[in-house]
C-alpha positions in Angstrom: 44.3 139.7 77.3 41.2 140.0 79.5 40.2 136.4 79.1 43.3 135.2 81.0 42.3 137.3 84.1 38.9 135.6 84.4 40.1 132.0 83.9 41.6 131.6 87.5 38.4 132.9 89.0 36.4 130.4 87.0 38.2 127.5 88.7 38.2 129.1 92.2 41.7 130.6 92.2 42.3 133.9 93.8 43.1 136.5 91.1 45.3 138.6 93.3 47.4 135.7 94.4 48.2 134.7 90.9 48.5 138.1 89.1 51.5 137.9 86.7 54.2 140.5 86.0 53.8 141.8 82.5 57.0 140.2 81.3 56.1 136.7 82.4 52.5 137.2 81.2 53.8 138.1 77.7 56.0 135.0 77.7 53.1 132.7 78.7 50.7 134.2 76.2 53.4 133.9 73.5 53.8 130.1 74.3 50.1 129.6 74.3 49.5 131.5 71.0 52.3 129.9 69.1 51.3 126.4 70.3 47.7 126.9 69.5 48.4 128.1 66.0 50.6 125.1 65.4 47.8 122.8 66.7 45.3 124.5 64.4 47.7 123.9 61.5 48.0 120.2 62.4 44.3 119.8 62.8 43.6 121.2 59.3 46.4 119.3 57.4 45.6 115.7 58.3 42.4 113.7 58.4 40.7 112.3 61.4 42.3 109.2 62.9 40.4 106.0 63.4 39.7 106.7 67.1 38.7 110.3 66.4 36.2 109.5 63.6 34.8 106.7 65.8 34.2 109.2 68.7 32.5 111.5 66.2 29.8 108.7 65.9 29.2 109.1 69.7 28.0 112.7 69.1 25.4 111.5 66.5 23.3 110.1 69.3 24.1 111.2 72.8 24.0 108.5 75.6 24.8 108.5 79.3 27.7 106.1 78.5 29.1 104.3 75.6 30.5 100.8 74.9 34.1 102.1 75.3 34.0 105.3 77.3 32.0 107.8 79.3 30.1 110.6 77.4 32.2 113.7 77.9 34.0 113.5 74.5 30.7 113.3 72.7 29.4 116.4 74.5 32.6 118.2 73.6 32.2 117.4 69.9 28.6 118.4 70.0 29.6 121.8 71.4 32.5 122.6 69.1 30.7 121.5 65.9 27.7 123.6 66.9 25.4 120.5 67.2 27.1 118.7 64.3 26.6 121.7 61.9 30.3 121.8 61.1 32.0 118.4 61.0 35.3 119.2 59.3 38.5 118.1 61.1 39.2 121.6 62.7 35.8 121.9 64.3 35.7 118.3 65.5 39.1 118.8 67.1 38.5 122.3 68.4 37.6 121.2 71.9 41.0 119.5 72.3 42.8 122.6 70.9 41.0 124.9 73.3 41.7 122.7 76.3 45.3 122.5 75.2 45.6 126.2 75.5 43.8 126.4 78.9 45.8 123.5 80.3 49.1 125.3 79.5 47.8 128.1 81.6 46.5 125.8 84.4 49.9 124.0 84.8 51.5 127.5 84.9 49.2 128.5 87.7 49.7 125.3 89.7 53.5 125.6 89.5 53.5 129.3 90.4 51.4 128.5 93.5 53.7 125.8 94.8 57.1 127.2 93.7 57.7 130.4 91.6 57.1 132.0 88.3 60.3 130.5 86.8 59.1 127.0 87.6 55.7 127.9 86.2 57.1 129.0 82.9 59.3 125.9 82.7 56.1 123.8 83.3 54.2 125.5 80.5 57.2 124.8 78.1 57.5 121.2 79.2 53.7 120.7 78.8 53.9 122.2 75.3 56.8 119.9 74.5 55.0 116.7 75.4 53.6 114.8 72.5 50.8 113.4 74.7 49.6 116.7 76.3 50.3 118.9 73.3 49.2 116.7 70.4 47.5 113.5 71.4 45.2 115.3 74.0 45.8 118.8 72.6 44.9 118.3 68.9 43.3 114.9 68.5 39.7 114.6 69.8 39.9 111.8 72.3 38.5 111.2 75.8 41.9 112.3 77.0 41.2 115.8 75.8 38.5 116.7 78.4 40.1 114.3 80.9 43.4 116.1 81.1 41.5 119.4 81.7 39.5 118.1 84.6 42.6 116.2 85.9 44.7 119.4 86.2 41.9 121.3 87.9 41.5 118.4 90.4 45.2 118.4 91.1 45.0 122.2 91.8 42.4 121.7 94.4 44.2 118.7 96.0 47.3 120.9 96.3 45.2 123.5 98.1 43.8 120.9 100.4 47.2 119.4 101.5 48.9 122.8 101.6 46.5 124.8 103.9 45.7 122.8 107.0 44.6 125.8 109.2 41.7 127.3 107.3 39.1 124.5 107.7 36.4 126.4 105.9 38.5 126.8 102.8 39.7 123.2 103.0 36.1 122.0 103.0 35.3 124.2 100.1 38.3 122.8 98.1 37.2 119.2 99.1 33.8 119.7 97.5 35.3 121.3 94.4 37.6 118.3 94.1 34.7 116.0 94.3 33.0 117.9 91.5 35.9 118.1 89.1 37.2 114.5 89.8 33.7 113.3 88.9 33.8 115.2 85.6 37.3 113.7 85.0 35.9 110.2 85.4 33.0 111.1 83.1 35.7 111.9 80.5 37.7 108.7 81.0 37.5 106.1 83.7 41.2 106.6 84.5 40.1 109.6 86.5 39.4 107.3 89.4 43.2 107.4 90.1 42.7 110.9 91.4 40.7 109.4 94.3 43.1 106.5 94.5 46.1 108.8 94.9 44.3 111.1 97.3 43.1 108.1 99.3 46.6 106.8 99.7 47.8 110.2 100.8 45.0 110.4 103.4 45.9 106.9 104.8 49.6 107.7 104.9 49.8 111.3 106.0 46.4 112.9 106.7 44.2 110.5 108.6 42.6 113.5 110.4 40.7 114.1 107.1 38.8 110.8 107.8 37.0 112.7 110.5 36.0 115.5 108.1 32.4 115.2 106.9 33.2 117.3 103.8 35.4 114.4 102.5 32.5 112.0 102.5 30.3 114.7 100.9 33.0 115.1 98.2 32.8 111.3 97.6 29.1 111.5 97.3 29.3 114.4 94.8 31.7 112.3 92.6 29.4 109.2 92.9 26.4 111.2 91.9 28.2 112.7 88.9 29.4 109.4 87.6 26.2 107.5 88.4 25.0 107.6 84.8 27.9 105.3 83.9 26.7 102.8 86.4 23.0 103.1 85.4 23.8 102.7 81.7 25.9 99.6 82.5 23.2 98.1 84.6 20.8 98.5 81.7 23.3 97.0 79.3 24.5 94.1 81.5 27.8 95.8 82.5 29.1 95.4 78.9 31.7 98.1 79.3 33.4 96.4 82.2 33.0 93.0 80.7 34.8 94.2 77.6 37.5 96.3 79.3 38.2 93.8 82.1 39.2 91.3 79.4 41.8 93.8 78.2 43.6 94.1 81.6 43.0 90.6 83.1 46.4 89.2 84.0 47.4 86.1 81.9 50.0 83.5 82.9 52.0 84.1 79.7 54.5 86.9 79.8 54.4 89.3 76.9 57.7 91.1 76.6 56.8 93.0 73.4 53.8 94.6 75.2 56.0 95.7 78.1 58.6 97.3 75.9 55.8 99.0 73.8 54.3 100.5 77.0 57.7 101.6 78.4 59.2 103.0 75.1 55.8 104.4 74.2 55.8 106.3 77.4 59.2 107.7 76.7 58.2 108.8 73.1 54.7 110.1 73.9 56.0 112.2 76.8 59.1 113.4 74.8 62.4 111.7 75.6 63.8 115.0 77.0 60.8 115.4 79.3 61.1 111.8 80.3 64.8 112.3 81.2 64.0 115.4 83.3 61.1 113.5 85.0 63.5 110.7 86.0 66.0 113.2 87.3 63.4 114.9 89.4 62.2 111.5 90.8 65.8 110.7 91.8 66.0 114.2 93.4 62.7 113.6 95.2 64.0 110.3 96.5 67.1 112.0 97.9 64.9 114.8 99.2 66.7 117.4 97.1 63.7 119.3 95.7 63.0 122.5 97.5 59.2 122.3 97.8 56.6 121.6 100.4 56.7 117.9 101.5 52.9 117.5 101.4 52.7 118.7 97.8 55.7 116.5 96.7 54.1 113.4 98.4 50.7 114.2 96.8 52.2 114.5 93.3 54.0 111.2 93.6 50.9 109.4 94.8 48.8 110.8 92.0 51.2 109.7 89.3 53.4 106.7 90.2 50.6 104.2 91.1 49.0 104.6 87.6 52.4 104.3 85.8 53.6 101.3 87.8 50.2 99.5 87.5 50.2 99.9 83.7 53.8 98.7 83.4 52.9 95.7 85.4 49.8 94.9 83.4 51.8 95.3 80.2 54.0 92.4 81.2 51.0 90.1 80.6 48.5 92.1 78.4 48.5 94.7 75.6 48.2 98.2 76.9 48.4 101.6 75.3 51.1 104.2 76.3 48.7 107.2 76.4 46.7 105.6 79.3 49.4 106.8 81.7 49.5 110.3 80.1 47.8 112.3 83.0 50.3 110.7 85.5 53.3 111.9 83.5 51.7 115.4 83.1 51.5 115.5 87.0 55.2 114.6 87.2 56.0 117.5 84.8 55.0 119.7 87.8 57.6 118.0 89.9 60.2 118.2 87.2 59.6 122.0 86.7 60.1 122.6 90.4 63.3 120.5 90.3 64.7 122.4 87.3 63.9 125.8 88.8 65.6 124.7 92.0 68.7 123.5 90.3 69.4 126.9 88.7 69.8 128.6 92.1 73.1 127.3 93.4 73.3 129.9 96.2 70.0 128.8 97.6 70.8 125.1 97.2 74.2 125.1 98.9 75.6 127.0 101.9 78.6 129.3 101.4 80.9 126.9 103.3 79.9 124.1 100.9 80.6 126.3 97.8 84.0 127.4 99.2 85.2 123.8 99.0 84.9 123.9 95.2 86.2 127.4 94.6 89.7 127.6 93.0 92.3 129.6 95.0 92.5 132.4 92.5 88.7 132.9 92.2 86.2 134.9 94.2 83.3 133.0 95.9 80.6 135.1 94.3 82.2 135.0 90.9 82.5 131.2 91.0 78.9 130.8 92.2 77.5 133.0 89.5 79.5 131.2 86.8 78.3 127.7 88.0 74.7 129.0 88.2 75.0 130.5 84.8 76.3 127.3 83.2 73.7 125.1 85.1 70.9 127.5 84.1 72.1 127.5 80.4 72.1 123.7 80.3 68.7 123.2 81.8 67.2 126.0 79.6 68.6 124.3 76.5 67.0 121.0 77.6 63.6 122.7 78.1 63.7 124.5 74.8 65.0 121.4 73.1 61.9 119.6 74.3 59.7 122.1 72.4 62.0 121.9 69.4 61.9 118.1 69.3 58.1 118.0 69.5 57.9 120.5 66.6 60.2 118.4 64.5 58.2 115.2 65.3 54.9 117.0 64.4 56.0 118.5 61.1 57.8 115.3 60.1 54.5 113.4 60.8 52.5 115.8 58.6 55.0 115.3 55.8 55.0 111.5 56.3 51.2 111.3 56.3 50.6 113.5 53.2 53.7 113.0 51.0 55.4 109.6 51.8 55.6 107.8 48.4 53.4 104.7 48.6 53.1 103.0 52.0 55.4 102.2 54.9 53.3 99.1 55.4 52.8 95.9 53.4 53.5 96.1 49.7 51.6 93.1 48.4 48.3 93.7 46.6 46.0 91.9 48.9 47.1 93.6 52.1 48.5 96.8 50.6 49.1 99.4 53.3 48.6 97.0 56.3 50.4 98.2 59.4 50.8 101.7 57.9 49.5 103.9 60.7 49.6 107.0 58.5 46.7 105.8 56.3 44.1 106.4 59.0 44.6 110.1 58.4 45.3 110.1 54.7 42.8 111.5 52.1 39.6 109.6 52.7 37.8 112.2 50.5 39.3 110.5 47.5 37.3 107.4 48.1 34.0 109.3 48.4 34.4 110.7 44.9 35.5 107.3 43.5 32.7 105.4 45.2 30.1 107.9 43.9 31.2 107.1 40.3 30.8 103.3 41.0 27.3 103.8 42.4 26.3 106.2 39.6 27.3 103.5 37.1 25.2 100.9 38.9 22.2 103.1 39.0 22.4 104.0 35.3 22.8 100.4 34.3 19.8 99.4 36.4 21.9 97.1 38.5 20.8 98.5 41.9 19.5 101.7 43.5 20.4 100.8 47.1 21.3 103.5 49.6 22.9 101.1 52.1 26.6 100.7 52.8 27.8 98.0 55.2 31.0 97.2 57.1 31.6 94.7 59.9 34.0 96.7 62.2 34.1 100.1 63.8 37.4 100.6 61.9 37.3 101.2 59.0 33.6 101.5 59.4 33.6 104.9 61.1 35.8 106.3 58.3 33.5 104.9 55.6 30.5 106.3 57.6 31.9 109.8 58.0 33.8 110.3 54.8 31.6 108.4 52.3 28.1 107.5 53.5 27.1 110.7 55.2 28.5 113.2 52.6 26.6 111.3 49.9 23.4 111.1 51.9 23.6 107.2 52.1 22.7 104.8 55.0 25.5 103.2 56.8 25.1 100.2 59.1 27.8 98.1 60.9 26.8 94.4 60.9 29.2 92.2 62.9 30.1 90.9 66.3 29.6 93.3 69.3 33.4 93.3 70.0 34.0 94.4 66.4 31.3 97.0 65.9 31.3 98.5 69.4 28.9 101.5 69.7 27.4 100.8 66.3 25.4 98.0 68.0 23.4 100.9 69.6 23.7 103.4 66.8 22.3 101.0 64.2 18.9 101.0 66.0 18.5 104.7 65.2 19.3 104.3 61.5 17.3 103.0 58.5 17.1 99.3 58.7 17.7 96.7 56.0 14.6 94.8 54.8 14.3 91.4 53.1 15.2 91.8 49.4 17.3 94.9 49.9 20.7 95.3 48.2 23.7 96.9 50.0 27.3 97.8 49.3 30.1 96.3 51.4 33.2 98.5 51.5 36.5 97.4 52.9 40.1 98.5 52.5 43.3 96.5 51.8 45.0 97.6 55.0 42.1 96.3 57.1 40.5 93.7 54.8 37.4 91.7 55.6 35.8 89.2 53.2 32.0 89.6 52.9 31.8 86.2 51.2 32.7 84.7 54.6 30.8 87.2 56.7 27.5 87.4 54.9 27.2 84.2 52.8 23.9 83.4 54.6 22.6 87.0 54.7 22.6 87.8 50.9 21.7 85.5 48.0 24.4 87.0 45.8 27.7 88.6 46.5 29.4 90.1 43.4 33.1 90.4 42.7 34.5 93.7 44.0 35.3 96.8 42.2 38.8 97.7 43.2 39.7 101.4 43.6 43.4 102.1 43.8 44.8 105.0 45.8 48.2 106.5 45.3 50.3 108.7 47.5 53.1 110.7 45.7 52.4 108.6 42.6 53.0 105.2 44.2 50.3 102.7 45.3 49.4 103.1 48.9 46.0 101.4 49.5 43.1 99.7 47.7 39.4 100.1 48.5 37.2 97.1 47.5 33.5 97.8 46.8 31.2 94.7 46.8 27.6 94.7 45.7 25.6 92.4 48.0 22.1 91.5 46.5 18.8 90.3 47.9 19.1 90.4 51.7 17.6 87.3 53.3 17.0 88.8 56.8 19.5 86.6 58.6 
């Protein structure tokens, strides 16, 4: 229990102000413990996804920035794996799980400060019920995992800044802390810049007096200094990160309806349909000015969230986007929704006695009627909040069963592209292929066919899986040989690994759900490319995916 007392102090929150009654403290701890145990169970029952295993390669050689993202996720993996000493799925994901627990507490603290303990407990339940915050950023090791942690801390300090306008010394202190944590948020994922964008809009619309505060500019300087390694790395690498990502969001003339609906419906699913409904209700209530909370805080929450959501929906009309990009914005709106739900359950505070009298039947007492309406409203909203957690639990456990026990594949059934479009295969039993490939290589060594230690692939996926689950456990050398836009950070990682020499042999491994033909890729690089050995994988006794092992002989150096 003692650890929870020190966490608020670590982020600059007054301990006395946020001390919890024992009953509420027990409820919060129960939510965090149960959610954490479930997350640990999920982490140990499914393999690393294609993004996760790719980010694990970041940690193998630390850089100030990477082709796709800033370095915070790599540092987190290094920390939780004890400098890569333990690289099983639980330790790789441990940082996300720890942050998931802390973030549940943080959102509780934020809501308690701006509303009450009831709103705070609702916020912790809604956070736990969100697929994005509880699983995508709370189990899977992604840049979102540290990003969401620093995002919530930054939101806390922004709320303090806009709420307390009299204590200038404290306000300056909070501005500097916001500069620090928003910088760390950007070092986790570039989307953190929307913290400054939202705060900047708030300043221009409601608090122009802050433009005369030197601490604001010092906060900007702190953020710039923290994120400067991103800029320096990109200068040294010809701004390759921005060249690549700008192509992903550049507006095209052609409208792409499927991308828009994927972004919209993905946002509904990732944030939990029940949560999404409650968020929409709270936004309508905010528009009608029917949420009982401080106006500066309400305005701030809207400016921190809506610009990112609206911008991504607009871009998705023309370009492919990913629904989890808007995740921090929706988590911010959960704070608003929690205050709205808490407010709705207090009818006596919401309406005057004269207004309530208009609805009371002639034969019923005013207080009795008010209590009955409040009880029914409270019961309905409680059911929605608890249903949110129940729904996410159902989705999670259904996903585990689907990944591990679905018969065959939910993707393509034809032999050449078996398993294509089956998203579950990213996380299904890659250890099987390690054992089967080892048999193939042992046969080649015993027959004198080759003694090569090299394994090749031409893309970061499935290359990162092959690297992590086959090459490294067997002590072999993996290199990704392909276009920069296909191999991503392997273009840098290759230079730290053993190099192919003229005359060397190498294995090229590919899978049927993401097939690449080495005869097209490397016809000038190797003098002979042998026919593949096909290793069939089954799930629940039905064919699910094939792995193809090609032996490439006599490297030419091209």
